[in-house]
N, C-alpha and C positions, 0 to 999 in steps of 0.2 A: 504494500500500500504506500502511495506517494504522499506522505504527510508534509505539512508546512515545515516541520523541523528538518525533514530530509531535503526538501528544496533549499532551505537555508544552508544546509551542509554542502550541497552541490554548489551553491553560489559562492560560498567561502573558498572552496577549493578551486573553482573556476577563476576567481580573482587572482589567485597565485599564478595562473597560467594565461592571464589576459592577453599578453603579446602573442603567445602561440595560438590562441583562439582567433585573434584578428588575422594572423597569417594564414590560418586554416581556411578562413572565408575569403582570402585574397583581398583584404581590406588594407589600403594604404593609409597609414596613420602618422600623426605627429605626437610625440610624447612631451607633455608639459609636467610641471612639478606635481600637479595634483590630478592629472587626467590624461587619457589618450583621446585625441580629437581626430575625426575622420568624416567622410561623407556618409550619410545615413544609409546602411545596407538594407534596412527594412522596407523603405519605400523607393530605393534606388536613386537617392539624391546625388548631387554632384558638387555641393558646397563643401570645401575641404575641412571646415571646422563646425559643421552644422550638427554633429552628433558627438557625444562624449561618453566615455566610461570613466567614472570618478574613482581614483585610486587612493584618495585621502579625504579627510573631513569627518566631523563629528557624526553627522546624520546621513551624509550622501555617499560615503565610502562603499564601493561595490555596486552602486547604482549606475544607470545609464539614462541618457536623455537625448531626444531628438528635438532640436530647437526650431526646426522648420515646420514639422507636422505633428509633433507630440506623439510619435509612434509608441512611446513607452506607456501611454495611457491605454492602448489597446492590448499590449502584451505584458504589462506589469514592468515596473522600472528596475527589477533586479536582473542579474546576469542570466538567470533561467529564462526570463522573459525575452532578453536580448537574443539568446540562442534560438528560442522559438520563433521570434520575428525573422531572423536570418534564414532559418530553415524554411519558413513559410514563403518568403520571397523567392528563394531558390527553387522551390517546388511548384510555385504558382497556386498553392492551396494552403489553408491554415492547418498546420500540423497539430497533432494532439499533444497533451501533456505527457502521456506515456512515451510517445515517439521522441519528444524532447529529452526526457529523462534517459532513454536508451542511448541517444547520441552523447549526452553529457558523461554518462558512465563509461561509455566506450572511449571517449576522448580522454577521460581521467585514468582509464585503464584500471577501474575499480568496480567491485560489486557494491550494491547499495548498502549492504551490511558493513562494509569496510569504511564507510564515510565517518569522519570524526564528528562528534556532536558539538554544535555551536550553541553556547548558552545564550538565551534570549535576553537582550538588554533593553529595558524599557526606559525611554527618555520622557520625563514628565514635561507637559506643556510649559510650565513655568520655567523649567530648566532651559528650554529652547529659547525663550524670549529674554532670559537673563544672560545668556552667553554672548560673548563678543564675536563679531564677524571678523574672521581671520583675513587680514590684509597686510601686505608688505608696505612698510612706511615709505612713501614716495620722497624722492630727493630732487625731483624736477619741478621747478617753479612754473606757475602759469605764464609768467613773463617770458621764460625761456621757450616754452611751447610756442607762444605767439611769434617770437623772433625767428623761429625756425620755419614758419609757414608763410605762404602768401595768402593773406586773408583780406577779403572774403574769397572763397573758391569760385573761380570763373565757371567751373563745371556746373555748380548748383545755381549760380546766377542765371545761367542759360536754361535752367529748368524752372525758372520763375520763382525761386526763393529770394527773399529780399536781402539786401546788403545788411540791413539792421539785424536780422535774426542770425545770419551767418557770423556776424561780428560778435554777437552776444554769446554764441556757442563755440567761438574760436575755430570755425570750420575753414580750413585753407588747404592749399596744394603744397606738397613736398617737392620743391624744385632742386634740392640737393641730389647730386648723382651718387650712385653706389650705396644707397641706404635702403633698409628693408621696405620703406614706404615710398621710395622713389617712383614717380609716375602715377601717384595716387592722390586722391583727395583724402585728407586726414581729418578724422572726427575725434578730437580728444575726449576722453571720458574722465570726469571728476566724480569723487564721492560727494556725499551730502555736505561735507565741510570744505569743499573746493580743493581737496587734495587730488593730484593727478594719479590715476590708477592704471592707465593704459590708453590705447587708442584703437580705432577701427579705420582701415584704409580701403577706399573704394577705387578700383582700377578705372582710369580715365579712358584708356584705349582697350579695344576689344581683345587684342592678342595677349594682354597681360592677365595671367591666371595666378591664383583664383580671383574672382571678381571682388570678393570681400576678404580682407586679411586682418586678423587680430594681432596686436602686438604680443610678443613672447611673454607667456605667463599671465596673460589677461584672464581674470576670473569674473564670471557673471554674478558678482555679489554686490552689485550696485543697481540703482534705478537711474537710468539716463535722464539727466535734467533735474534731478532732485535738488541739486545745489541752487538752482534758480526757481524751483517751484515750491519749495518747502514753506515759505511764508504764506503764499496764497492757499496752499493746502490747509494750513492752520486757520486762515481767515474764513474759508468756505466749509471746513470740515469735510472736504471732498477731494479725492484724488482721481484723476482720469488716466487710465492705463491704455497705452498703445504699443504696437509691436516695435516699430522702427524709429530711428532718429528723425527721418524726414516727416513722419507723422507728428512728432513733438514740435518740430519747427513750424509746420503749417498751422497747428492750433495756436502756438504762441503768436504767430503773425495775426491771427484772428482775435487776439486778446484773451485766449483761454490759457492762462499761465499756470494752472494747477495740474499740469500734464507731465507724465514721466513715461519713459520707454522701458520695456522689459527684455530687449535684445532677442526678439523671436516670438514664439507663440506658446511659451510656458513660463510659469512663475516658479521660482525655487524658494527654499526655506529662508535663505538669507534675505531675499527680496521681501518675503512675507514679514520678516522681523522689521525691516525698514518701513513697511506699510503700517505695521502695528505701532511703531514709534512716531509716525508722521503726524498723528493727531486726526487722521481721517476717520470719519464715521460712515462715509458713503464712498463706494467705488463705482465709477462709471467705466464700463468695459467697452473700449473702442478698438479691440483687436480686429483684424481684417474680416471682411464679410465674404469669406469663401469657406470651404469645408474645414481647412486647417484653423482658420480664425474662429469659427464657431466651436470647434473642439477646444481651442485655447480658452474661450470664454467659460466653457463648462469646467475646465481644469482649474481656472482661477477661483471660481465659486467653490469647487470641491476642496481645494487646499486651504482657502481662507475660512471656510465654514461659516459660522454664525457671527463672526466678529464684525461684519459690515453689512450695510444695506447695499444692494446691487442694482445698477441701472444699465440696461443694454439698449441704447437708442436704435431707432430704425435708420437705415441708410438709403440714399438715393439709388434707385434701381440701376443696376449695371456698374456701379462704383464699388471697387473692392476695398479700398482703404481711404482713410481721411487725408492722407498725403496727396491723393489724386483730386481732392476738392479744391476749389478756389476759396479765397477768404470770403467772398460774397456768398457762395453756396453754404459755407459753414454758418455764417450769420443768419442766413435765411432758413436753413433747414435744421441745423443742430441747436442753435440758440434756444428756440422755443421748447425743445425737448429737455434742455439742461437748465431751465429756469429754476432758480433756487440753489443750483449746485455750482454756479460760476458767477463772477462779477461781470455783468454786461457793460462793455465800454461803448 
């Protein structure tokens, strides 16, 4: 019988062979301090850092996450679920739990009775919210970041983002040669206290791969734009969640400044802690209006539970995300739905 304890034992032993597991499935990966990053093999993604197996952390060690489509929600976020997702994609059909267990035991070269017992560790909710979010203390000043970039980025000016918002978020182009972000638009990421924690680079030219590149060691333990949004979140008791940086910028242009980005379509525990500490009582979920975005909205409600009131506005037919709206459309279509949750300018 495949009990939860046996599955936990399988996951524990699979984590010790995570690199071999990735190699078995032919997955090209990048190793970071706390995770392996790679294109999601469960839905056949091509973004090089869109999926991760976490190798360290208080609550995430041994888990995996697809930031593009939230595939872990369908297959469970432990390594057993990861294997099941990979096998299902390869076979074209959703494989059973027993088939997944057979693969894992064969891969580990063990019988189910030979698995070591993993003691179940229960983490109390209060412990989660009292713990510190693990971050490396940044030594790069904001002034240094701005001096290294050509701000505002012409690429985003040509995509109808305003000079004012790009200046506010320090979005510029890296013009220095032979640097990891050379030939890219650089989006600096700051924590809630304006400490630099990393950056995201967007390729300007089509031949430059991958299209999106995170700086080495970047962790998704921040909410993008919280440094600028935190005062308005307190004033309105409301936080607006979007997926990407461009969504944040567009809403800021429209005067909706209690907006933060979650770097994809799933919320993690560190980000939940930041929401809990933000003073928000209401969460407006403006993740994309496609299948992945709808799944993201459900995941956010699931992980946040009863802590907040939730609002999921309607979207203009045919529009996938708020970044595709004009400021006028936001004011005409979203403002009426967000009355009481934003300060209308």
